[in-house]
C-alpha positions as CSV (number, residue, x, y, z in Angstrom):
1,M,153.1,113.6,86.0
2,P,153.0,111.6,82.7
3,E,155.7,109.2,81.6
4,N,158.7,111.0,79.5
5,P,158.8,110.4,76.2
6,P,161.2,107.5,75.1
7,Y,165.4,108.2,75.1
8,V,168.8,107.2,74.5
9,P,171.1,109.7,76.6
10,A,173.7,108.5,73.9
11,Y,171.2,108.6,70.9
12,G,173.5,108.4,68.3
13,N,173.9,104.5,69.1
14,I,169.7,104.1,68.2
15,T,170.8,105.1,64.3
16,K,173.7,102.6,64.9
17,A,171.4,99.2,66.0
18,L,168.2,100.4,63.5
19,E,171.0,100.5,60.8
20,K,172.4,97.5,62.0
21,I,168.6,95.7,62.7
22,Q,168.6,96.1,58.8
23,S,170.6,93.4,57.7
24,A,171.1,91.3,61.1
25,A,169.3,88.3,61.2
26,T,165.9,88.7,63.5
27,P,166.5,87.5,66.6
28,P,163.6,84.8,69.1
29,R,164.5,87.8,71.4
30,F,166.3,90.8,71.2
31,T,168.9,90.3,74.1
32,Q,172.0,92.7,75.4
33,D,174.0,89.6,74.5
34,F,172.1,90.3,71.0
35,L,172.9,93.9,71.1
36,A,176.8,93.6,71.9
37,T,177.4,89.3,69.7
38,T,175.4,89.9,66.5
39,L,175.0,94.5,66.4
40,D,178.6,94.1,68.0
41,M,177.1,97.2,70.3
42,K,179.1,96.6,73.5
43,G,179.5,98.7,76.6
44,G,177.0,100.9,78.7
45,S,175.7,103.5,76.6
46,P,173.6,100.9,73.9
47,K,171.8,99.2,76.9
48,A,169.6,101.8,76.5
49,V,168.4,101.3,72.9
50,I,166.5,98.1,74.3
51,P,163.7,100.3,76.0
52,F,163.3,102.6,73.5
53,L,162.6,100.1,70.7
54,K,160.1,98.3,73.2
55,R,158.9,101.9,74.0
56,T,158.5,102.2,70.2
57,G,156.5,99.6,69.3
58,F,160.0,97.0,67.4
59,L,160.4,94.6,70.8
60,G,157.5,93.1,73.2
61,S,157.8,93.7,76.6
62,D,159.7,90.2,76.6
63,G,161.7,90.9,73.9
64,V,160.3,89.8,71.0
65,P,160.3,91.6,67.7
66,T,157.2,92.8,66.5
67,E,155.8,93.2,62.9
68,I,157.2,97.2,63.2
69,Y,160.4,94.8,63.8
70,K,160.1,92.7,61.0
71,R,158.4,95.8,58.5
72,F,161.1,97.8,59.1
73,R,163.9,94.9,58.3
74,N,161.8,95.0,54.4
75,E,162.9,98.0,52.4
76,T,159.5,98.5,50.7
77,Q,157.9,99.0,54.3
78,R,160.4,100.5,56.2
79,G,159.6,104.2,56.0
80,R,155.8,103.6,56.8
81,A,156.8,100.7,59.6
82,A,159.6,104.1,61.5
83,A,157.1,106.0,60.6
84,E,153.9,104.0,62.4
85,A,156.9,103.8,65.7
86,L,157.6,107.1,65.3
87,R,153.6,108.1,66.1
88,L,154.2,105.0,69.1
89,G,156.4,106.0,71.2
90,F,156.1,109.6,71.0
91,R,152.5,109.5,71.3
92,S,152.3,112.9,74.0
93,L,153.9,114.7,71.2
94,Y,151.8,113.9,68.1
95,E,148.7,114.8,70.7
96,V,150.4,118.1,71.0
97,N,150.7,118.8,67.3
98,E,149.9,115.8,64.9
99,Y,152.7,117.1,62.3
100,V,155.6,118.0,65.3
101,H,158.0,115.6,62.8
102,D,157.4,118.2,60.3
103,A,158.3,120.8,63.6
104,S,160.9,123.4,63.0
105,E,163.8,122.6,65.6
106,K,162.5,125.3,68.0
107,D,158.9,124.0,68.4
108,L,160.0,120.7,68.8
109,K,162.3,121.3,71.7
110,G,158.7,123.8,73.3
111,I,156.5,120.7,72.7
112,V,159.5,118.5,74.5
113,V,159.3,121.1,77.1
114,Q,155.9,121.6,77.4
115,L,155.7,118.0,78.3
116,T,158.4,117.1,80.4
117,G,159.1,120.3,82.3
118,A,162.5,120.6,82.4
119,Q,164.2,123.4,82.0
120,P,165.4,124.0,77.8
121,D,168.9,123.4,78.2
122,S,168.9,120.5,80.4
123,G,170.4,116.9,79.2
124,T,166.5,115.5,79.0
125,V,165.2,117.6,77.5
126,K,168.2,117.3,74.5
127,A,168.6,113.8,75.0
128,I,164.8,113.1,74.1
129,I,165.3,115.3,71.0
130,G,168.1,113.5,69.8
131,S,165.6,110.3,70.3
132,F,162.8,111.5,68.3
133,K,165.5,113.0,65.2
134,S,167.1,110.1,65.0
135,L,164.2,107.7,65.3
136,R,162.4,110.5,62.7
137,D,165.3,110.4,59.9
138,F,164.4,106.4,59.1
139,A,160.8,107.9,59.0
140,S,158.4,108.4,55.4
141,F,155.3,109.7,55.8
142,D,154.8,110.2,52.3
143,E,151.1,109.0,51.5
144,G,150.6,110.3,48.1
145,A,150.0,108.6,45.5
146,E,151.4,105.9,43.9
147,E,152.2,107.0,39.6
148,V,149.7,105.4,37.2
149,D,150.4,102.5,35.3
150,L,148.4,101.7,32.0
151,H,148.5,98.2,31.8
152,H,147.5,95.1,29.3
153,E,145.7,92.5,31.3
154,E,146.7,89.6,29.1
155,A,149.6,89.2,28.2
156,A,149.6,90.1,24.6
157,L,146.9,91.4,21.8
158,P,144.9,90.0,19.4
159,V,145.2,90.2,16.3
160,D,142.7,87.8,14.7
161,A,139.2,89.2,14.0
162,G,136.2,88.3,15.6
163,A,138.6,88.0,19.5
164,A,136.8,88.9,22.6
165,P,137.6,92.2,23.9
166,E,140.4,93.0,25.5
167,R,141.3,95.0,29.1
168,I,142.6,97.2,30.0
169,V,142.9,98.3,33.6
170,L,144.0,101.5,35.2
171,G,146.7,100.7,37.7
172,K,146.1,102.1,41.4
173,G,145.7,105.7,42.1
174,L,144.5,107.5,45.3
175,G,142.8,104.2,45.9
176,L,141.2,103.5,42.3
177,S,141.3,102.0,40.0
178,Y,139.2,101.8,36.6
179,T,138.4,99.2,34.3
180,I,137.9,100.4,30.5
181,N,136.7,97.9,27.8
182,L,137.8,98.6,25.1
183,N,136.6,96.6,21.5
184,L,139.7,96.3,18.7
185,P,139.7,96.7,15.0
186,P,139.9,94.0,13.4
187,T,143.4,94.4,12.3
188,S,147.1,92.9,12.2
189,D,148.6,96.0,12.0
190,I,150.0,97.2,16.1
191,A,150.5,100.5,14.9
192,V,147.1,100.8,14.8
193,F,146.9,99.4,18.5
194,D,149.6,101.4,19.6
195,A,147.8,104.7,19.1
196,I,144.8,103.9,20.8
197,F,146.6,103.5,24.1
198,R,149.5,105.7,23.7
199,S,145.4,108.0,23.0
200,L,144.1,106.9,26.3
201,R,147.6,107.3,28.4
202,E,147.7,111.2,26.8
203,H,143.5,111.8,27.6
204,L,142.7,109.9,30.3
205,L,145.9,110.1,32.6
206,K,146.2,113.8,32.3
């Protein structure tokens, strides 16, 4: 039978460890001493966090923090790093349902029971579900487009006649970018430029 998905019996320690990892400096190696001393997670039950972090890709087999670990500490990358770790560690669940992170409690339990062959009310099933949800709480699966932003490539607009055309760049949206070249009228009236860019926003970004 395939190896069970990763889990920590006292899965609340996963949440505690991931919260503390965010603010603690990245160690050369993530050891039990680092867990107990730096993260202040002493005792026997937190030790199971280390193999869990290895199986979910936060740590290498030698305990060295990976890129997932480092990206997780970056607030702007944290959600995606956690999502990658979830898919890596719980790959067998995703092979059954590629959107298992959105599954209901009942469906998630059914998948775990299916894969483990354990009794539905067993401690193993409960621990796997709890561990999955603990990591999922940090994950972000929103791959939606960034808000389209209209901005000037240059710091200021020319106000003298005969100036070179300015470029307006539409920011990234759905992975696309657009470039519009405008021949601006020779005027020193800033209201004219405001009207041009207002029109672009109203008619091109809808």
